[in-house]
C-alpha positions as CSV (number, residue, x, y, z in Angstrom):
1,M,2.3,-10.4,14.4
2,A,-0.7,-8.4,13.2
3,K,-2.2,-8.3,10.2
4,V,-3.3,-4.7,8.4
5,K,-5.6,-4.2,5.6
6,I,-4.1,-1.6,2.8
7,T,-6.4,-0.4,0.5
8,Q,-5.8,1.9,-2.3
9,V,-7.2,5.2,-2.6
10,R,-5.8,7.0,-5.1
11,S,-4.9,6.5,-8.8
12,K,-1.0,5.9,-9.2
13,I,-1.2,7.9,-12.8
14,G,1.4,11.1,-12.4
15,Q,3.4,9.3,-9.3
16,S,7.3,8.5,-9.9
17,E,7.8,5.2,-10.8
18,R,9.3,3.9,-7.1
19,H,5.8,4.6,-5.7
20,R,4.2,2.6,-8.8
21,G,6.5,-0.2,-8.0
22,T,5.8,0.0,-4.3
23,L,1.8,-0.3,-4.9
24,R,2.6,-3.1,-7.5
25,A,4.6,-4.8,-4.2
26,L,2.2,-4.7,-1.9
27,G,-0.3,-6.2,-4.5
28,L,-2.4,-3.6,-5.5
29,R,-3.3,-2.8,-8.8
30,K,-6.7,-0.9,-8.7
31,I,-8.4,1.8,-6.8
32,G,-10.8,0.5,-4.1
33,R,-9.1,-3.0,-3.9
34,S,-7.7,-4.2,-0.5
35,V,-5.0,-6.8,0.5
36,E,-3.4,-7.9,4.2
37,H,-0.2,-8.1,5.1
38,E,1.4,-9.1,8.1
39,E,2.8,-5.7,9.9
40,G,6.5,-5.5,9.9
41,P,9.7,-3.1,9.6
42,V,9.7,-4.1,6.0
43,L,6.0,-3.2,5.3
44,A,6.1,0.0,7.4
45,G,8.6,1.7,4.9
46,M,6.6,1.0,2.1
47,L,3.9,1.9,3.5
48,R,5.5,5.4,4.8
49,K,6.6,6.0,0.9
50,V,3.0,5.4,-0.3
51,R,0.7,7.1,2.3
52,H,-1.1,9.3,0.4
53,L,-1.9,6.8,-2.4
54,V,-3.5,4.0,0.5
55,K,-5.5,3.7,3.9
56,V,-4.4,1.8,6.5
57,E,-6.4,-0.4,8.8
58,D,-6.0,-3.1,11.3
59,A,-7.4,-6.6,10.3
């Protein structure tokens, strides 16, 4: 499967607990930090939930 690079671009302050938990599960802690994950249906659902907080690129 292809890899995607996920970068946090907005703060989790003021977001719901579900959004903060999703960012934590993705491995994002601070604005500007990036992680790489394998594409898949679970990841797609997580990214859809926090799409307003992250930027997604092909790795």
